[in-house]
C-alpha positions in Angstrom: -35.1 -16.4 -2.6 -33.8 -16.6 -6.2 -32.2 -13.5 -7.4 -34.1 -11.3 -9.6 -33.5 -10.3 -13.1 -32.6 -6.7 -13.6 -35.8 -4.5 -13.2 -37.0 -1.0 -12.8 -40.8 -1.5 -11.5 -43.0 0.1 -8.9 -43.6 -2.4 -6.4 -42.9 -6.2 -6.1 -45.4 -6.5 -3.5 -47.9 -6.6 -6.4 -46.5 -9.6 -8.4 -49.2 -11.9 -6.7 -52.2 -9.7 -8.0 -50.6 -9.1 -11.4 -49.9 -13.4 -11.7 -54.0 -13.9 -11.2 -54.5 -11.4 -13.8 -52.0 -12.8 -16.2 -53.5 -16.0 -15.7 -57.1 -14.7 -16.1 -56.0 -13.2 -19.7 -54.5 -16.7 -20.3 -57.5 -18.3 -20.2 -59.0 -16.3 -23.3 -55.6 -16.9 -25.1 -56.0 -20.7 -26.2 -53.8 -20.0 -29.4 -50.9 -18.3 -27.8 -51.0 -21.0 -24.9 -50.8 -24.1 -27.5 -48.2 -22.3 -29.1 -46.3 -21.6 -25.1 -46.6 -25.3 -25.0 -44.9 -26.5 -28.2 -42.2 -24.0 -27.5 -41.6 -25.4 -24.3 -40.8 -28.8 -25.9 -38.8 -27.4 -29.0 -37.2 -24.3 -27.4 -36.9 -22.3 -30.6 -35.2 -19.3 -28.8 -32.4 -21.3 -26.9 -29.3 -18.7 -26.5 -31.4 -15.9 -28.1 -31.8 -12.8 -26.5 -35.0 -10.6 -27.5 -35.8 -6.7 -26.3 -38.9 -5.5 -26.3 -40.8 -2.3 -26.4 -44.6 -3.0 -25.9 -47.6 -2.2 -23.7 -47.0 -3.9 -20.3 -50.3 -5.4 -19.8 -51.5 -8.9 -19.1 -51.6 -10.0 -22.7 -48.0 -9.0 -23.3 -47.2 -10.8 -20.1 -48.4 -14.0 -21.7 -46.7 -13.6 -24.9 -43.4 -12.9 -22.9 -44.3 -16.3 -21.2 -44.3 -18.1 -24.3 -41.0 -16.5 -25.7 -39.6 -17.3 -22.3 -41.0 -20.9 -22.3 -38.9 -21.3 -25.8 -35.9 -20.6 -24.0 -35.5 -16.6 -25.0 -33.7 -14.2 -22.7 -36.0 -11.3 -22.5 -35.7 -7.6 -21.6 -39.1 -6.0 -21.6 -39.6 -1.9 -21.5 -42.8 -0.3 -21.6 -44.2 1.3 -24.9 -46.5 3.8 -23.1 -46.2 5.3 -19.7 -50.1 5.3 -19.0 -50.6 1.5 -20.2 -48.3 0.1 -17.8 -49.9 -2.2 -15.4 -47.9 -1.8 -12.4 -49.0 -5.7 -11.2 -48.3 -7.1 -14.5 -44.7 -5.7 -14.3 -44.3 -7.0 -11.0 -45.3 -10.5 -11.8 -43.2 -10.5 -14.9 -39.9 -10.0 -12.5 -40.8 -11.7 -9.2 -43.1 -14.7 -10.9 -41.9 -15.3 -14.1 -38.4 -14.3 -13.8 -38.4 -11.8 -17.0 -36.2 -8.6 -16.6 -38.9 -5.6 -16.9 -38.7 -1.7 -17.0 -41.9 -0.3 -16.7 -43.4 2.3 -14.4 -47.1 3.8 -14.7 -46.9 7.4 -15.2 -43.3 7.5 -16.0 -41.7 10.9 -17.7 -40.0 11.2 -21.0 -36.5 10.7 -19.4 -37.5 7.4 -17.4 -39.2 6.4 -20.8 -36.1 6.5 -22.6 -33.7 5.1 -19.9 -36.2 2.0 -19.8 -35.9 1.7 -23.7 -31.8 2.1 -23.1 -32.1 -0.3 -20.4 -33.9 -3.1 -22.7 -31.2 -2.7 -25.2 -28.2 -2.9 -22.7 -28.3 -6.7 -23.3 -27.1 -6.5 -26.9 -30.2 -8.0 -28.2 -30.5 -10.3 -31.2 -34.0 -9.6 -32.1 -36.2 -6.4 -31.2 -40.2 -6.4 -30.9 -41.6 -2.8 -30.7 -44.7 -0.8 -30.6 -44.5 2.3 -32.4 -40.7 1.9 -33.4 -39.3 3.9 -30.6 -36.8 1.0 -29.8 -35.7 0.7 -33.4 -35.5 4.6 -33.5 -33.5 4.5 -30.5 -31.0 1.8 -32.0 -30.6 4.1 -35.3 -29.7 7.3 -33.4 -28.2 7.1 -29.8 -27.3 3.4 -29.5 -25.9 2.5 -32.9 -23.4 0.8 -31.1 -25.9 -2.1 -30.4 -26.6 -2.5 -33.9 -24.0 -5.2 -34.8 -25.8 -7.6 -32.6 -29.4 -7.1 -34.0 -30.3 -9.9 -36.6 -33.9 -8.6 -37.0 -37.4 -7.5 -35.5 -41.1 -7.1 -35.4 -43.7 -4.3 -35.3 -47.1 -4.7 -34.0 -48.5 -1.0 -34.7 -49.6 0.7 -37.7 -47.7 3.7 -36.5 -44.7 1.9 -36.4 -44.9 0.1 -39.3 -45.6 3.6 -41.3 -42.1 5.1 -39.7 -40.3 2.0 -40.7 -41.4 2.2 -44.1 -40.2 5.7 -44.2 -36.6 4.5 -42.8 -36.4 1.9 -45.5 -37.3 4.2 -48.3 -34.3 6.5 -46.6 -32.4 3.9 -46.9 -31.8 4.4 -42.6 -32.9 0.9 -41.4 -30.4 -1.3 -41.0 -31.9 -5.2 -40.2 -35.0 -6.7 -41.3 -38.3 -5.9 -39.7 -41.3 -7.9 -40.0 -44.7 -6.0 -40.2 -46.9 -8.0 -37.9 -49.3 -5.4 -37.8 -50.1 -6.0 -41.1 -51.4 -9.7 -41.1 -55.1 -10.0 -41.3 -55.4 -11.6 -38.2 -54.2 -8.6 -36.6 -55.3 -5.5 -38.1 -58.9 -6.9 -39.1 -59.5 -8.0 -35.8 -57.0 -6.3 -33.3 -57.7 -2.9 -34.7 -61.3 -3.2 -35.5 -62.7 -5.4 -32.9 -60.0 -4.7 -30.1 -59.7 -0.7 -31.0 -63.6 -0.7 -31.6 -64.6 -1.9 -28.1 -61.7 -0.9 -25.9 -61.9 2.8 -27.1 -65.6 3.1 -26.0 -64.7 1.4 -23.1 -62.4 3.9 -21.8 -64.5 6.7 -22.8 -67.3 5.0 -20.7 -64.8 4.5 -17.6 -63.4 8.0 -17.8 -66.9 10.1 -18.2 -69.9 7.5 -17.7 -71.3 9.3 -20.5 -74.5 8.0 -22.6 -73.4 7.6 -26.4 -77.1 7.0 -27.5 -78.2 9.9 -29.4 -74.8 11.8 -29.2 -72.9 13.1 -32.4 -69.7 10.9 -32.1 -67.0 12.2 -34.4 -64.4 9.4 -35.7 -61.3 11.1 -37.3 -60.0 8.1 -39.8 -61.5 5.1 -41.3 -58.8 2.5 -41.4 -59.6 -0.6 -39.6 -59.5 1.2 -36.0 -61.7 3.9 -37.3 -64.1 1.3 -38.7 -64.3 -0.7 -35.3 -64.9 2.4 -33.3 -67.7 3.6 -35.6 -69.5 0.5 -36.0 -69.4 0.1 -31.9 -70.5 3.7 -31.8 -73.4 3.3 -34.1 -74.2 0.1 -32.3 -74.5 2.1 -28.8 -76.9 4.4 -31.0 -74.8 7.4 -31.5 -74.9 9.6 -34.7 -71.5 9.0 -36.2 -69.5 11.4 -38.4 -66.4 10.4 -40.3 -63.4 12.6 -41.2 -60.8 11.3 -43.5 -58.2 12.6 -45.9 -58.3 9.7 -48.2 -61.2 9.7 -50.7 -61.5 5.7 -50.9 -61.5 5.4 -47.3 -64.2 8.7 -47.0 -66.4 6.9 -50.1 -66.2 3.7 -47.8 -67.5 5.4 -44.9 -70.3 7.0 -46.8 -71.1 3.7 -48.1 -71.2 2.1 -44.7 -74.1 4.7 -43.7 -71.8 7.4 -41.8 -71.8 10.8 -42.5 -68.5 12.3 -43.6 -67.7 15.9 -42.9 -64.6 17.9 -43.0 -63.2 18.5 -39.2 -63.7 22.1 -39.1 -67.7 21.3 -39.9 -67.8 18.2 -37.6 -66.1 20.2 -34.6 -69.2 22.4 -34.4 -71.7 19.4 -33.9 -69.9 16.5 -32.1 -70.1 15.7 -28.5 -67.6 13.0 -28.5 -64.4 13.3 -30.8 -62.0 10.0 -31.2 -58.9 10.1 -33.3 -57.5 7.2 -35.0 -55.1 8.3 -37.5 -51.6 7.8 -36.9 -51.0 11.4 -37.8 -50.2 14.7 -35.9 -52.4 17.7 -35.0 -55.9 16.1 -36.4 -57.6 18.1 -33.7 -56.2 21.6 -33.6 -56.9 25.0 -32.3 -59.3 26.1 -34.9 -61.5 22.9 -34.1 -61.1 23.6 -30.2 -62.6 27.3 -30.8 -65.7 25.6 -32.7 -66.5 22.9 -30.1 -69.4 23.1 -28.0 -69.2 23.1 -24.2 -68.6 19.6 -22.6 -66.8 18.3 -25.7 -65.2 15.2 -25.2 -62.1 14.3 -27.0 -59.9 11.0 -26.9 -57.2 9.7 -29.1 -56.8 6.1 -30.1 -53.9 6.1 -32.0 -50.3 5.1 -31.0 -48.6 8.6 -29.9 -49.9 11.9 -28.4 -49.6 13.9 -31.0 -53.3 13.4 -32.6 -54.7 16.1 -30.2 -52.9 19.7 -30.3 -52.4 19.6 -26.3 -50.1 22.7 -26.9 -52.8 24.7 -28.7 -55.6 23.2 -26.0 -53.2 24.6 -23.1 -53.0 28.0 -24.9 -56.3 28.8 -25.7 -57.7 27.5 -22.2 -57.9 30.2 -19.7 -58.1 27.7 -17.1 -57.1 24.1 -16.2 -56.2 21.4 -17.0 -58.1 20.2 -13.9 -58.4 16.5 -13.2 -62.3 16.2 -12.5 -62.6 12.4 -13.1 -60.5 9.4 -13.7 -58.3 10.4 -16.8 -60.7 13.1 -17.6 -58.8 16.8 -17.7 -61.1 20.0 -18.1 -59.8 23.0 -20.0 -62.0 26.1 -19.8 -62.3 28.6 -22.4 -62.7 32.6 -22.3 -66.3 32.0 -23.3 -66.9 29.6 -20.3 -66.8 26.5 -22.5 -65.5 23.2 -21.0 -63.5 21.1 -23.0 -62.5 17.6 -21.8 -59.5 15.6 -22.6 -59.1 12.1 -21.7 -56.0 10.1 -21.0 -53.6 13.1 -21.6 -54.3 12.8 -25.3 -52.4 9.6 -25.1 -53.9 6.4 -26.5 -57.0 6.1 -24.5 -57.8 2.5 -24.6 -54.8 1.8 -22.6 -54.9 5.0 -20.7 -57.9 4.8 -19.1 -58.7 1.4 -19.3 -57.2 -1.9 -20.3 -56.8 -2.1 -23.8 -57.9 -4.7 -25.9 -59.9 -8.0 -25.1 -57.5 -10.9 -24.5 -59.6 -13.1 -26.9 -58.2 -10.6 -29.4 -54.8 -10.2 -28.5 -54.7 -14.0 -28.6 -54.5 -13.7 -32.3 -52.1 -10.4 -32.3 -49.5 -12.4 -29.9 -49.9 -15.8 -31.7 -48.9 -13.9 -34.9 -45.8 -12.3 -33.2 -44.8 -15.5 -31.7 -44.8 -17.5 -34.9 -43.3 -14.7 -36.7 -40.5 -14.6 -34.2 -39.9 -18.0 -34.5 -39.7 -18.0 -38.5 -37.4 -14.8 -38.1 -34.9 -16.8 -36.1 -34.9 -19.2 -38.8 -34.6 -16.8 -41.7 -32.8 -13.9 -40.8 -30.1 -14.4 -42.8 -31.6 -14.6 -46.0 -33.6 -11.2 -45.2 -32.0 -7.7 -46.4 -32.7 -5.0 -44.2 -35.9 -3.3 -44.9 -39.7 -4.0 -44.2 -41.0 -7.5 -44.7 -44.3 -9.0 -44.6 -45.3 -11.8 -42.4 -45.7 -15.4 -44.4 -49.1 -15.6 -45.1 -49.3 -19.6 -43.9 -48.6 -17.8 -40.6 -51.7 -15.6 -40.9 -53.7 -18.6 -41.8 -52.3 -21.0 -39.1 -53.3 -18.5 -36.5 -56.9 -18.1 -38.0 -57.1 -21.9 -38.1 -56.0 -22.3 -34.5 -58.4 -19.6 -33.3 -61.3 -21.2 -35.4 -60.3 -24.6 -33.7 -60.2 -23.4 -30.0 -63.9 -21.3 -30.8 -65.2 -25.0 -31.9 -65.8 -23.9 -35.3 -65.3 -25.9 -38.7 -64.8 -24.7 -42.4 -65.1 -26.6 -45.4 -62.2 -28.2 -47.4 -61.7 -27.9 -51.3 -62.4 -31.3 -53.2 -59.8 -32.4 -55.6 -61.7 -31.0 -58.3 -62.3 -27.7 -56.6 -58.5 -27.2 -56.0 -57.6 -28.5 -60.0 -60.1 -25.7 -61.1 -58.4 -23.0 -58.7 -55.1 -23.9 -60.0 -55.7 -23.9 -63.7 -56.3 -21.6 -66.4 -57.3 -24.2 -69.0 -61.2 -24.3 -67.7 -63.8 -21.9 -69.5 -67.0 -20.3 -68.2 
């Protein structure tokens, strides 16, 4: 048996099961598969070392396969303890020879130990889901910084953190905001988060949404997706916002808009998708109904104030169902927290459908290729993905769906590129 790459995973015996699931996801990732086939021929990452901190799922595994086909030497750490699929981690190590540091349910110390293990190889490029790997590089692992040429960030939360780092002059290398491509945030955030969040709530609680009041905190692309899916299932949707434009957008889309303190008293299910902290707090828990369910679909477990919930409760948490913890208040109300307040669609379910992640990871793969060719011309800071990459991913996705679009005639193209034509 060939020597295995460095790893820290739960059980190598799960590798065959993981491989079957990775191959199943691959069936729905036709764009990434085309890119992998080209990478295998052209080898754009020959001699390149990449460290990634991402959700260790079957879809991520297919991104790793594409990069490895292109010659990359990879080290993958998990970006969320509850999202790690142990069988996927085992397959990455045993079947695909990719160094992986991920165990489902690992504690905080183990989480950072895995990030540090991924950085031990002094990578040339870094991929992040939430900016924890980049933050570690700039705080406790600064000796690795000289080897890093650039990287990619795939989450809204991570891009917010990176932009603040850049504003403060702290970011030491170029990072590309893959999250901000249209084929990522318009589809992954809206359709992926919308479906997978509700899927997780159903798996955890088996609740019926029809006729219930669902409160969605945040009306960005993720909030739009969750709200529209909940409405489609017959729920009465209330949106809370801090941004007047987004609140107006929600109202124009037909949703009731309220402050959270008012929504707290009428909601049956609460879903946070803001990227900010303490969105659900003690005053909200005190106003909630018996049996209220709350879940977070933002990246970090800070949107629901679990400390305040614990202090308010006289009993609990008590695990009553899959990833469902019950907290009992002094007046006998039972409040139900899903996935420990972590990213619910990966903590209580399997995350986004592979067909959606196909576009996100195609963006990531092509951006990585572009970055290896252009990193020397990029200043430290946050950079946008070239629009050509975004359009190419959309074009390839349409092609794999059997769809075609129109092409400009020469006269149309000339008109659009001229200022001389009048009305």
